N, C-alpha and C positions, 0 to 999 in steps of 0.2 A: 654370461650376458643375455642382457632382455633379449628377447620374442617379438615386442611388441610392435617392432618395425614392421616385422613381418606380415603384419596384417590389415588389410584394408581398412582404410578410415569408416568407423560407422555414422550412420547418421544420426543427430541429434536436433528435435524439434522441440524450440521454445515459444511458449504461446504467453504472448504478452511480453513488451519492454519494457515496463516499471523498473524500480529499484530490485524487484527478487529477478526479473527476466535477467537483467544484463549484468548481476550477479552470477547467475547461475552460465551466462556465455562467456563470461571473462574464467571461470572456473574449467569450464569443458574445452575450450576451443583450442587446446596445446594438445587433446589425444583424440579429440570428434571434429566430423565437418557439422559444424553449428549452422543453423539457421532460426533466426529469430522473425514470429510474426507477428506486426500489432496494424491494428485499423488506422491509426492515424503516423503523420509520417515523421514525427519529433517523438522526442522526451519531454515530458514537464516533471519537474521537481514538487510536487501535490503539495507539501509539507510547507513551502513559503508560497505557495499560491494568493494568500490570503492579502498577502503585502503587494502583491504583484494589481490586484482590481486595487488596492486606495493610491499606487505609484505607480503605473504601468512601464514604466523605463526598469521595475527592476525585473518584470518578466523576462529581459534577454538576459538577464543572468541565471534565469531556473531551465533553460529548454536550448536542445539544439537539435538536427537531425539526424537520424537514425543510420541513413545512408552514409553520411559526412563519418560520424564514429565507427560505427559496427565495420562495416566496411573497409575503411580506409585507414583506421586505426588499430583494430583489433583483427581481422583478416574473419571476422563471420556474415555470414549472407542475411541480408534483410529482404524479408515479404513485405509488403505493403497489402494489408489485408485483412479480409475479418475471416475468422476460423468458423464454420457453419456448423460443421457435424466433426465430432473426433470417432471414430473408427476402428476400437482398441483391439477388436478380433483380428482384424485384417491389418493392422496397423499402419492407417492412413489418416489425414486429415483432409478433410473439404475447405477450400480454402477461396472466398471472394476476393481477386484479386480485386484493385484499384485498378479503374478504365476496362475490366472484364465483364462480359454478360453471365459467364459459365464457372460454376466451381472450378478451380484445379485442384488435382488429387495428389497430394502431397505424401510420399512415403517415410517413414523414420524406422529407426532402429532402436531409438530411446526418445520419449518425448518429456517435457518439463512443462506442467500448466503454471503460469503465474500471469493470468487475466487480471487479476486485479478487480475491483470491486466498486459500486458509485454508490452515492451519498447523500440520499434522500429516501428516508422509507416512507414519505407520502405520498408519491406517487409511482406508478405500475414499471414507468421506465430508470425510477431512480434517479432521473435529469437534476440537476444542479450546477450550480457557478465553478463549482469546486474539482470537478471532469468534463473535459469533454465530452459533448453528445455526438460520439461515434458510431454506434451500431446500427443499423442497416433498419431493425425491428422497430424501432423509435424514432429515429431522425425526420422522418414525415409527419410528424405531431407535436415535434419539440418545439418550444416557444421560439426558438433562433434559429428555426429550420431555413431562413434567409440565408443564413451564414454556413457554411460546409467546415466545421470543424475537424475535421480528419486532415485540413490543409495547415500547414504551417500560419500561413496569413490568413484562414479563416478563424484561427482561435485567437491571433490577436486582435483582429475585429471583435471578437465577442469579448475580452478583456475592456478594448477603446470603448464601446457601447454602451458594457454596466458602469465604467468608469463617469462616464458622460453623463449618464442618467443619476450617480451617486451626486455631481457637481449640483446638477439642475434641484435637487431635493434639498442640498446644502444651502442655497443661496433662499429657497421657500423654506428653510426651517422647518422641513416635514419629519412627521414621526415615522422611526423605522423600528420595526418589532423583528426581534433574533430569536428563535423558537432552537432553544437547546444550548442548554448551559454548561455542555462540556467545555473540554479545553477548546476547541474550534470555534463553538459560541463564544466564548470568553476572549479568545485573540480576536473574533472579527469584532465584538460589541469595541475593544479597545483602540484597533487598526482604525476603526470609522471614526472612533474621537477624536484621533491624531490628528488625521488628515481633513477630515470632514466635520469643524466644528461647531457648526451650524448645526446639523441633524439632533433631532430630540431622539434616541434611544432607549429603548426598552428590551431589557434579555428577559425570558421567561423560562418555566424548565417546569414539568411536571414532580422533579424531585424536590426536597426542602432545602436543599442548597445546591451550589453551585460546583463543578468538577467531579460530581457525580462519586465514583468511588476511591479516587485521589484521596489524601491526609487531609484532616482539618487545619491544621497549619499551612498548607497551600491554598485552601479555599478560603481560609479568611485573612489572607493577604490579598488575595485577586479579589472577593469583595470591598476590602476597604478601599483598594487602588483605584473599583468603578466608582465606588461612592465619593471619592474626591472630586474623582472626575466627571461626577452630574450621569451617572448611566445609569437608569434605574432598573431594578432587578425585582421581579417576579416569580417567586417560587410553588410549587403546587398546584399550579395551575395548566390542565393537559391540553392541550393544542387541539382546536376547534372551529376554523374559521367560519363556520355556519350558525355559531350559538352566540347569541348576546351577552349570553351570562361570562363566554371565553373576555370578551372583550372589556369588560366590566370589570372582570377581575384583575385584567392586567392595566387598567385605567385608560382605554382608550377609547371610549364609547362612539365614538365616529371612526373607528376603524385605525389602520397604521395606512400611510401611502405606498411602505415598500416593505417585505414580509421574506426574510432570510430563512433557511429551514439547515439546520446544521443538528440535528437530532440521531442520526447514525447511518448505518450505513446498510446496502441491498446488492443482493449477488448480481452477477454477470456472467451468469452460466451457461449462457441460454444454449451452447454448443454439445453440452455435454448429457449423457442420457441418463433419465429419471432415477435408474435405480441406482446411482453414483451420487445423489445428493439428498442431503439433508432435511429432515421434514420440521424442523426446529433452525433455532437462530436466529439472529436479527433481520429484521423486514419478511419476515414470514419464512426463512430458510431459503433451503438450495443451495447450499454451500458442500463444496465437494468433500465427501469423505475420506479418510485417510488414516493409514496405522502409524504404529511409531517409525517405522521406516522411511515414511512420504510416500509410499505408495498408495494410489487410489486404489479403493475397497468400493464395494456395492453395501446395501442397506445390511446385508447379512455378515459383514464384515471378510467377506472372500473378496483376494486379490482380483483386481480389476485390469484388463487390458495386458495379459500375459506378463503381469510385473512388472513389465517396462514404463509404465506410465506412471509420472512421482507428481504432486505439488508443493507447491509452496506460495507462501505470502497472503495476502488478503480476501485472495478466491477460497480459499480454504475452511472448514467447518472448525477448525482451531482448537480441539479438544476429543481427547479420548476415553470412551469410557463412562459410567453412571455421574451423576449429581455429585457431590462429596466423595466418590468414589472415585477420583479421577487415575487413569493410566497417566493422563498428560492433561492437565488443567485447561483453561481457554486462553489462548495464547492473545493477546492484544493487535487489534490491525494497524499496525503502527511499523515504520523501515525498518526498523533496526532489527526483530524478528524476520520480517521477511527475508532481507537479505541474509538474514542467520542461518534461517532454513534453507536455503538457495544453496549455503555452503554445504549443508549435512545433505539434500539432495545430492550435488554435484558428487560427493567423496562417494554415496551409496551407487550413483550413474558407473563412475569408475571399478568401484570394486564389483559390483556386477558384471560388469563389462571383461575383467580380471577372469572370471570364472569362464570365461568363453574365449581366451588362451589357453589351450592344453600347456598342463608342466606348471603354470604358474603362479606364484603366489605371492604375497604380500609382505612384505620388510622393510623397517626404515622409511618410511616413502615411497618407494623402490619397486616398480613389479620385477622381481629376480625368479628365476625358474628353480623349480624343486629344491627351495629351502624356507624356513622360517615357517608361518602359521597360517591356515585357510584364509581364503578372500571371503570373510564374512560381512553384511552390510550391519551399520550401526544403527542404533536407535538414536532419535531426536530429542532435545530438550527443552526444558523453558528456560528461553537464550536469558540471561542477566539483563541486558538492555532491554529485555520488553519492559523493565520496570522504570524507565527513562524518560521524562516526559518535561520538554521544553519549551515553555509556553510564554507567547511573545506577550506584553502589555503594551504596545505601541513600538516605536523604535528605542526609546530610551529606559524601559522597564520590564521585567517579567520575572519568573521565577521557572526554576530547574528542582523539580520533585525525581528521585531517587527510590530503588528498592520496593515499590509495587508491587502486587502481585494479583493474583484471581481475588484474593479476601478484601473487601472493603475497608479501606481509610487505613490500607497499610502503606509504606515507605514513610519519608520525610521531606521537608522539602529543604534542600541544602543550599541554592543559592538564590539570591532574588537583588532586583536592582538591577544596575547598570551592569554588572557582572555577568550577570543571568543573560541579559539582551545581547552583550559579547557575545558570550559563548554560543548562543543560537544561531548568530550570524557567522561566529567561526564554523559551526559544525557545516551550516547550508556553503559556504563557501570551499570549503576542504571536501567535502561532497560530492559538490557539481567537479572539480577538479579530478577527483578521484576517479568519475563517471566519465570523463571525456577523456581519460588515459593518460593523465600530464603523470611527467616521471618527476618524482619530487618527494618532498614532505610528507605532502596531504595523502597519496599512494600508500606511501611505507605505513602510515599511523593507519588508516582503513584498515592493510590488507594483514597488519598485526592484530586491531579488534578482533577481525571477523576469521581469524585462523587461529586465535589462543586456544589452548587442546584444554584448560581446564575453565570448567562452568563454578565459580565461586560467588557468585551473587546470586540472588533472585531463588531460582530453585535449584541450584547446584548443591554437594558440589558432584560432578561429574568429569570424565575425562574420557576422551576421545583422540586417538591418534589414525590420522587416513590420510590419505593421499593427494 
């Protein structure tokens, strides 16, 4: 008989309530006393936010309040506040709670960092429409500082204001420039074309074609779709809004009435000490360093925070080793690998905790005393779903790529047209049902997907059994 029940529940602090944070909370809530900290009061499904700006009524299907779901449905604590400092030596987090003047000191036994990232490399704050402006360091300089996007209603007003501006531009038949022709830039151009047919849309990128590292067949399909729908594309043009040469290159000598930046990601790891952050990477670095067990390390690859601080999702550096000699190649900053890594982190937290219970080892997914194998932590892998990209081309068209890796032009176009559009909407609907804790087929599907022990696609095969 296990002696697990005799041990007081240890505290797990999860920093960030996005996909990765919620996945870790679901995994750990049975064994630990889990608390999630987030600077905003609501969850927002970022993968669907482009449609919400073009069709605001869609936003309601992408969000919920943390308090309602975490505390009532999952029995997980929630702190509405921003982590300002993580003290790994003393195992405490400094949290500036909402409506509080001073920082609260929140202790933990284990910490999981899932703080996500921002989506604009051209400004220091990383501010963009694609993620709410919630960090205290930048809210005072935000373009939308008259709205407080930490509140659900503030975020709603932000989306409505953007939509109202697009409607005015649509009536004026104004020029709109989208900088960045990755999958988000292509999606945004096509959403605007469908919902605002009066706009004159130009999509630009410094690369020679759209969709960057994705396969040629997907890029060709999207390019043909955009040409049929009168979306002008200009490649090989590096964004420089102060240069007349750039505007001439994209054939907008009079400038654009509105410019959207979707060129990449920027870190938001302001609370982490500098020795744990990379000096390289998107947006000039600042990404949290980790080992293959997803423990936070310093620049010398030494374990930081007594080995009980883990990281998952978009806030991490995402690769281990030197270029072309990867121990773990760069993992895309998308939803699937973030959730998969959260499952890996949760397994390692459980296994690490088993070592603190005398006479307990691990066998057949159950903690049993004095039998089977030792409780050694698992190495993470390159998730097979990291190579899947579902791209909307408006509500009635799209394409789905599978098998993409860190190598350029890998993978292939599997589905396109209305089938792909329907598949993406199905992914969104089932994922939101799963996140809300709905008991049914959706939750079963996503549980099996993220707990399948064999990694046969992408960078597999790998096998891992864990609690």
